[in-house]
N, C-alpha and C positions, 0 to 999 in steps of 0.2 A: 676287984674285977671278977665279974660273975663268969660262971662256966660257959655260958652262951657266947659271951663277948670273946672269950678266949678262943672258942671253936671258930667264930667268924673271923677273927683276926688271923687265926692259923690257915683257914680256908682261903682267905685273901692273900696271905703271904704266898700259899702254895699256888694259887692261880697267877699271881705276879711272877713267881719263879717259873712256871711253865711258859708264861708269855715271853719273859726274858730269855728262857732257854730256846724257845721256838724261833725267836727273831735274832738269836745270837749269831747265827750264821749268815754272812752277806748273801744277797741274792746272786751276785756274781763274785765267785771266789778270787778270780785273777783279773787284774786290770792291765796285764803286760801288753805291750805292742807286739804284733806278729809279723813275721816275714809275709810278703805276698808271694803266693804260690800258684803257678800256672800248670795244669795238667792237661794232657791230651784226652780225647774222648774215652780211651781205654783205662784212664786213670795214671798213665805213666808220666813222670815229671818231665816237663819241657823247660822250665825255668823258674827261678825264684829270686826275690830281692831281700836283702837283709832287713830286719825290723828297725825301727826308728832309734832304738837304744843301742844299736850296734850287735845285737844278738841274733844268731841263727835260731829262731824259734818259729817253728811252723805252727799254723793254726791247731787248735786242739783236736786230737783224733778221736773218733768215736769207737775205735776197736784197737786191740793190742794183739800183735802176733802171738800165737800160742806158745812158741818156744821161749820168747822173752817172758810171757806170763808165768810159765812154769819156773823159769830161772829166777826171776825177781822174787816170787813168792817163796821159793826154796831158800833163797839167800837172805831175805829181809824179814819175812813174816809167814812162817809155815803154818800157822793157824788163821791165815787171812780169810779164808772161805767161811770160817765158823764163828769168829768173835764178833763183838758189837762195836768195834772201833778201838778197843784197848785190849791187850793181852795181859792178864794179871800174872800169868806165870813169867812172861818176859820182863814185866816191870819188876817183879820180885827178884829175879835173877839180876837184873841190872843194878838194883839197890844194893844187893849183896856185893857185887863186883866193885861198885863205886866205894862202898865203905872200906873194903878190903884194900883197895888201891890209894885210898885217901884223896881221890880226885875222880872227876866224871871220865869214865872210860867207855861207858855203854849207857845208851838212853832208853832202851827197851821200847822204842817207838815202833808202832804198826805202820803199815803203809797208809792207813787212814790219818794216823797222827802226822806222818810225814807230808801228806798232802796239805794239811793245815799249816804246818811249819813252812812249807814253800809259799803258801798263799800270804802269810804274815812275815814278809821280808823285813830284815833288819831288827827283828825282835831278839833280845838277849836270851840266852839259854839259862833262865833261872827256874827255881822250883815253882814260882807263880806262873811263868810262861808255860811249863810242863803241865801244871794243872789246867790251865786254859786250853791247851792242846788237847788234853784228855776229854774234857767237856765237849769241845767242838767237834771232836773226831766221833763221839757218839751221835752228835747231831747230824754229821755228814752221812753216817751210816742210815739214818732215817730218811734223808732226802735222796740219796743216790743208791743205785744198785752196786754190787761188787764190782761188775764189770766197768761201770761208769768211773768208780773210784780209781780203779786200776788205770783206766784211760787218762784220767787227770793226772795221776802220778807220772805216767809215761810221757805226758805231754809237757810237763814243767819241771822235771828232774834235770839237774845239770850234768852234762856229760864231758865237761873239761873245756877250758878256754871260753870261747863265746858260743858254745854249742848247747842249746837247751832243747829237751824233747828227743824222743826216740826217732822221729822221723828225720829231723835234721842231722841227728848223729849218724843214722845210717848212711845218709848221702854224704856227709862230710868224711867219714871214716872208711866206708866200704864202697861208696860210689854206686849204691843201688837202693831200691825201696826196701821199707821195713818187712814187706811181705815175704821178701827173699832171704831173710836171716838163716844162717846156719846156726848149729848149736854152739859152736865155739864163739861166734859173733854175739849171739844171744847172752851167753854167760859173760863175755867181756863187757857188754853194755849194763848188765845187771850188777856188776861190781863197781862200776865207774861212779855213779851218783854217791857212793860211800866214800870214795877217794877220787874225785874228779882230776886232781892235779897229776895223777899218774899217766894220763894220756899224753902230756906234753912230749913232743918228739925228743928223743935222745935222753929222756929222764925215766928212770924207775922202770925200764922195760921189763927186767926180770921180775921185779916185785909184782907188776900187773899181771904178768903171765901166771905167776904162782897163784894169785888170787883167783884168776879165771880157772885154772886147772883144778884148784880145790873145790870150787863150785861144780865143775863137771864131775868130779868124783861123787860129791853129795847127790847129784842127780842120778847118777848110776846106783847109789845106795838105795835111794827112794824109789827106783824102778822107772824113772822117767826116760832113761836111755840105757842101752845095753853096753857091754864093755867094748865091743868093736867100734860103736859110734863115739864112745868116750875117748878112744884111743885116737881115732881119726881127728876128732875135734881139737885135741891138744896139739896136733901138728899144724893147725892153722896159725899162720904168722900174726903178730900183733901189728896193727897199722903203723906206718912210720910218721906220717904227717897228714893233716886234713886235705881233702881233695876238693877241687873246684866243682861246684854244681853245674849241672847242664845249663846251657845258655841258648837253647833252641827257642825261636819266636821271642826274642828278647825285646823286639820293639812293641810286641802285642802285651807283654808283660807291663812295660812302661805304660802303655795306653789304658790298660784295665785299672792300673793304679790311679789313673786320673778320672776314671769313670765310675768310681765308687766301690772298687774292688780292693783297694789298698789294705793290707793286713788280713787278707782272706785268702782262702784257697778256692780256686775256680776250676772246675772240670769243663774245659772248652770243647768246641765241636772239632778241633783240629785233630787230623789223622797223624799219629805219631810217626809212622814209617814214611808216609808221604812228605810231611814237614821236613824230615831229614833229607830226603832226596832233592826236594825243591831248593833247599838252602845249598846243597852241594852243586846243584845245577848252576845256580847263580854264582857261586864262587868259581865254578869252572869257566864260566864265561867273563868272569871278572878280569882275568889276564888278558883276554882279547880286548876288552873295553878300556882297560887301563893303559894299553899301548897307544890309544888315542887321547889319553887324559880324561876319559870318562869313568869317574870314580864311584859312582853310586847307581844302585839299581834296586828295584822292588818287585815282588810278585804276589798275586793273590789267586788262589784257586778255591772254588766254591761248588757245592753241589747245587744244581739248578733247581731241583724240585723243592728243596726246603729253604735254600738261601744260606745254609750253613757253610761257613768257611772251613776248609779241611786243610789249608796250608796258608801261612801268613808270613811273608818275609819283608819286613819294613824297610831293610837296607842291608847291603852287603858289608863285609868287614875289610877295611883297608890296612888293618894292623895298628900298631900303637901310635898315638899322638897324631893321628889324621883327622882333621876337622871334618865334621859332617857325618861321621858313621852313626852317631846317636840319634840323627835325624829320622823320624819315621816318615819316609818320603811317600809311603802308601797312603798317608793321611794328609799330606801336604798339598795345598791348592797349587796346580801347575797349569800353564797354558795348554789348552786341549788339542791344538792342532787341528787335525782332520777327524779325530776320533768320534765326533758327534755327528758326522755326516749320515751315517745309516739311520738315525732317528729322524732326521729331515726327509730322507728317501721315503722311509716307511710311512711318515705323516702325509707326504704327497700322494703316495699310493692309496692311503686309507681314505683321503678326501676325494679321490678321483681326479686330481689335478694333472695326473700324467699317468702313463703305463711304464712298465719296467724298460722298454726299448725306446721310449719316445726320445726324439732327437733333441738335444739341447744346445744352445749356442756356446761356442767356445772360441770367443774373440776378445780383443782388447776392450776393456770396459771402464768407464769413468763415471761414477756416481757420486756426486756431491763431494768431490775431492778424493773419493775412495777409489783406489786403482789396484785391485787385486791382480795377482799374477799366479800362474801355474808353478809347480815346483821346478819344472823343466824350463820355465820362461818361453815356452813354445805354444802355439795355438793349433788346434784341429779344425777349427771353423765351425764343426758341428759333431756331436758325438752322442750315441745313445746313453740314456740315463744310467743304466746299469754299468756300462764300460766307464763312464765318468766316475761312478762311486768306487769301483774296485781300483781304477787308477788314480783315485783321489785328486781328480782334477778340481782346482778351486773355482774357476770362473763359471762353470756349469752349476756348482753348488750355490754361488751367489745369485744366479739368475733363478734358481729353485727358491732360495729363500725370499728374494724379492716378490715372487709370485705367491709364496705361502704366508709371507709377512713375518719379521722378525719378532714382533710383539707376541704372536701366537706360538712361535717356537720357545721363546723365553718361558711362556706360561706352561707349555708342554714339558719342557725339560725339568722345571721345578716341581711339576706334578709327578714326574717319573722318579723324583728322589734327588735331584742336583741342588743341593742347599748352597753351594758356593756362588751362585748368581745373586748376589746381594744387592746389586745395583739395578736401577729400573731399566727396561728393554732399550730406551734410546741411548743409554750409556754404551751398549754394545753395537747397536745396529746391525748392518750386514756382516760385520766382522765376527759376529757370534759364531758363525759356522766355520770360520778359518782359524779359530784359536784366540778370538778376541775376549773370551771368557776364560775363567780358571775352573778346573775340576780335580777332584782326588781319584786316584786309582780305585779306592775303596768304593766310592759312589758310582763311578762310571762302570766298573765290572758289575756292580749290583744291578744297574740299569739294563745292561746287556742280559744278565741272568733273568731279570723280570720279564723281558721280552720272550725269552725262551720258556719260562714257566707259564706265560699267558698262553702260549702256543701249545704247550704240552697239555695244560689243564683244560683247553677248549674241548678236548675229546673225552674229558672225564665228567662232563656235565651234560647229560642228554636233555633234550627239550629245546624250547624256544630261547630261554635265557641261559647263556653259555659262559659269562664272563663274571669273574670276581675280581673287582678293581683292587682288591688287597693282595693280588698277585704281584702287583708292583710294590715291592717293600725292600728296605735296605738288607745288605748282608748282615750276618750276625755270627759272633764267635761264641756266644752262650745262649742257651735256650732258656727263655723266661719260665719260671714256675707255673705262671699263669696259663701260658700256652700248652705246657705239658699236661696240665690238668684237664684241658678241653679238647681232647683228641676227636671227640664225636660231634664238634661243633659243625653245624650245617651253614656254610656261607651264604650271604645275600647275593643272589646272582642277577646280572643285568644283561640287557640285549647288546650292550656296547661297552668298550673299554677305552683307555686312552689311545690305544692303537689296536686295530683288529688283527685277528689271527691270519687272514689272507695277506694283509700287508706285511706282517711280520715274516711270514713264510716266504713271500716273494723277495724280501730283503735278504733273508738268510741264503736263499738260492743264489742270489747275485754274489754275495760275499763268500760263497763256498768255492769259487774258482781259484785255484792255485796259481795259474799262469797270469801275471800281471804286467804286461809290457807297458813301458812308459812311466811306471812309477818309480820310486827310488830304487837304485841298483840293488841286486842281491836277491830278487824273488826266485831266481833260477835255482838256488841253493836249497830251497825248501822242498821237503818231500814228506808226504803223509799218507798213511795207508788207510785213513778214514777220513770222511767229509767233515770238514770244520769251516764254519762261518767265521772269518776273521777280518780284522781291519787294523790298519797301522795309522799312526799320525806323527807329525813333526812339527813342532812349534816354530814360530819365527825366530831366526838367529840361531837355529840348530841347538836349542837349549833343552828340548825334551823329545825323547823318543817313545812312543806308545805302541802297543800291540794288545789287542783284546780278541779272544777267540771264544766261540761257544758252539756246544753240541747240545743234544737233548738232556745229557747227563751233567755236563760240567761247563763252567766259565772259567777262563784263565785270563788274568790281566797282568801285564808286565810294563814297568816304566824303567827307563834308562836315562841318565843324565848326571848333572851335578847338583848337589844339593844347594850350592850358593848361586845357581843360575847361570854359571859360565858355560857359553856355547862352544861347541867344537865342530869343525868340518867333518862331515860324514856321520854326525849324530843324528840319524834319522830312525823312525820307527821300524823301517824294514831292515836296516843294517845292524842296529843295536838292540832292539827289543824282540823282533820276531824270530830270530833263531832260538832265544830264550823260550818263547812261547811254544814252539814246536818240540823243543826238546822236554818241556813240562808235559805237554800232550802224550808224548811217547810213554810216559809213566803211568797214564790213566786207562782204566779199562773202558770198554764200550765201543761198539762199532756202528751203531744205528744212526738214522737220520730222521728228521722231523716228518710227521705226517702231514699230508696236503690237506688243508681244511676245505674240502670240496663244497661243503654246505655254504661256505660264504665266497665261493668263486663261481665264475661263468665262463664257459668257453665261447671265444669270440674270434673273428677274423681281424687281423691287423696287417697294416701295410709293412711288408717286408723290409722296404728301404728306410722308411722314416719312423717306424715303431709306433705311429698313432693308429687309431682305429681306421680301417680302410674306407676310402671313398670311392666313388665311381671311377676316379682317375688313376687309381693304383693298379698297376699291371701285375705285380708280384704280391701274393697274399700269403700270410701265414696264419696258423690258428694257434691259439694259446689260452690258458686258463689265467683270468685275472680276477682281482677282487671285484665284486659286484658294483662297487663305487665307481670302478673304472668305466662302467657303462655311460657315465656322465661325461667323460672325456671327449674332447673334439676330435672330429674326423680329420684326416690327414690335410694340412693346409699346404703341403710342400709340393705335391703333385698338381699339375695344371694341364688343362687341354689346350693345346696350341694348334695353329693352322699353318701348314707349311706348303712351299711351292712344290710342283710334281717332283722336282729332283731332291726334294727335302734338304736343300742347302740354305734356304731363306724362310723367314716367317712372313707370312701375308695376312690380309684381312679383307673383309668384303668390299672395302672402298677401292681396292686396287687389284682384285682378282676375283674371278667367277668361284662361286661356291663349288661348282662341278669340278674345278681345276685344283681345289684344295686338297691336302692330305692332312687328315686329323690324327694327331698323336698325344699320347699322355707323356708329360715331361716332368722329371724330378728337379725342382728349382729352388735353389737355396737363395736367401737374401744376398745382396752383392758382397757385403763384409764376410759373411760366413763362407760364401763360395770362394772368395779370395784366398782363404787359409785352408779350405777343404779340398780344393781341386788339385794342388801339388801332391797331396797325400793319397788321393784316391783316383787312380788313373782311369777308373771306370766311369767317373763322373763326366757327363757330357754338358758342356755349356750351351745355352740356348742359342740357336743361329740368329744371326742379325736379320733385321727387316730387309726385304729386297729394296733396291735403290729407288724403285718407282712406288713404294709403299711408306707413306709417312708413319713413324712410330706411333702407336696408340698409347704407349707408356703404360700399358696394363700391368706390365712387370717392370719394376724399377730396374735400371740398368747399372746404377752406381749408387754408393753411399759413403759418407765420410767415415773414416776410422777415427780420425782425430782432427778437430774437436767435435764433441758430441753437442747436441742441441743445448743452447743456453749454458754452455760450460763456462766456468770461471776459472781463468788461467793465470797463474803466476810465473812470470819469466824472470829467473835470477840473473844478476849481473855476472860478467866474465871476471876472471882475476884482474884484468887490467881496469876494472871499473866501469867498462862500457856495458851497454844493455845486451842482453843475450838474445838468442833467436829462438823461435818456436818452429818446429817441423810439423807441418799439416800433412795428413796422409788420406788418400782416397782409394777405395776398391771399385773397379770397373769390371764388368762381365767380359768385355772385349779388351784384352791386353794391348792390342795393336792400335787402338783408337787414340786420338788426341783429346786432352781435356784442357780447357782454357780457365784460368783462375782469375777472380776479380775480388777486391776488398773495398768495401764502402764505395762501389762504383768504379773504382780504379783498376785497370788491367794490371795484373801482377806477373803473369807468365803462363807457360803452357807445359804440360808433361805428356809423356807417352810411355807405355808399357809400364814403368814403375812410376806410380803417381804420388811422389813426395815432393814437396815445395817449402823451402825455408822462407819464413816471413819474420818481420820485426814490427808487430803492431804496437802502437802506443797504449797507454793507460785508457781505458774507458770501453764503451760498447761498440761493437763492430758487427758488420753484416758481410759473410762470406758468400760469394756466388760462384758456382762452377758449372760449366757447360761443356758437353762433348760435342764433337763435330757433327752429330746427328741433330743437334738442337735440344737434346734433353738437358733440363736444367735442375739444379739443387741449390737452395737457398737456406743458410743457416746462421743464427745469431750466436755470438759468444762476447764474453767480457774479459778484459785483461785488468788485472789487479796491481801489477807492479808498476812502479813510477820510472819514467825515463830520467 
């Protein structure tokens, strides 16, 4: 073999050796499963879950506390800062000790070699394995810095029992973060990986303390600590048994595990101090709620401007073995009750379909078999829109939705972030506004926050285009890296958004009022030194109590109920959830209120009585700022010009009285059914005078209307317990309570009523025509169908 060939072979072998050496170290040294760790925004530990293999092993740290670094280097590898992965002197000393003892008593391993050994789990401690560790340790030194190697060791060293890594060890043994280690604790942890069994409670306590104290003495000798510090550190007790880790925001920990953060450490947006306070507030209210067998509650607090969640309580704790505690009800779809009404109110204002004080009907309603009722089962006849909103009246909301259309509201809510509306609009119909759909506390609180954010940011964008539709976005508990990297991004602005600033402002103004007569009991107990726009909701069957409040700075959402859906008497948003809401707001700073978006508002005159834009017939007029779209709303239809006799006791018209003898007056006139319910509750309401006896009614204003049945109603009449066909009670409203009304069905006279116009009938199955006539000759004809069989 020639010399050149030998050289080539040698070079080839050398290159092969270099390649093998280069790739000898795995790309990822450790494949261990890690604990899922949730931190607050300041880095404080909120909660953690054990790793899949049953070990408390936090994700790898990128830094090591300086005290632990000094202690472990002094104890294990005093030349760590200078060697290349192996310490020849330590290996030589170990070799001599092992020969003298006749067995392995010292390995002479550097921290770099120990990192390799920790990564090669299960390998026997042979000379070949030692040689492998030496080679790989030198390769480790080429890939990682000394600080990174030390961090790898600290993250994977065993600390006794099922505790791996310094961070888990600090929490399990000392109940605090590794950054707060004392010298005594740092030395205790430094000696543990060498003999992790010493930490077991009740075993070898004196031996463990002796090892720690000897290390403290060595640190004093090398000048890392002084004699006084050394003496104090020796007085620190040895931990008795592992401590429980913090369990704050435990439901968010479970949620983040299911959303791609399992086995990772997440620094969330949660405020550590506020999280503790909110959890305590819910537990304090828990005793009050459980007295009524209401076992669960959740709360979310978020910063309006960013959408960052600063407190997250998915559920309260009922103690051991109680079902449902682990359910994160903040993310559970629940019947929304009335909590969505502000979005419909704002949408109606935004489209100019009404003004804030516009009178809405509050009377019995029957729409294709849908018969909503107010919470109180009472009716006001007519009520201003903003009063209906803060009193959470159901029937005015249904009238509003019928005007706005439930298909549009369904689309709007989904655009605002409500993903739980998975069925088509027809599935919900008009019941959508009364809890016919389901929502989560997380999404609903986010929708309220998005409205507030849109109003806040309206003033941040000068010029014609003022809206960024991306202001409507979900809440978040972690900040995406992509967003953190583009702080200077200029948003695409538009002239409009899903809901305009003026409509949002007027909605919040209505919701700001604290006094809420007629709503569920309990409002009088609330007190707040700051303005808060807040709304409650109660689902059918008293299963869910909601309360959401918003200010320019914060949104707070609260839910109370039972995770299994069990209803309870008195489980209402006002009684169960609102007290929690106000207690949470008492912990939050900030006293301001939203700015009025005058650029999108117009000062107009409105009818003081009806809330509509004033007409020539309105006697009392107010001025107010409304959204410019409100200029499209109709003029007041409830004030009419009437002509009266000189004594103003009767109505007349030109066919029976001289124009010169008429007194002209403006009169507030509600439709008959509205008047029927409105008049007893409003003593100032004046019923239209009757026509004078010599004046035949012109019927320009209807004198009566049927409350039940409505036109073309389809009626089911159930049988009684004895099997006989039941009866239907028909009801009519007349402006003149003393007048007599005559009832006919299918051309046959049935009977007459006076004052209280209720009549019991027993119509057979099929189509029928109902005719009613008062003694003045005014007639009303209505058709209906009976579905039941005789």
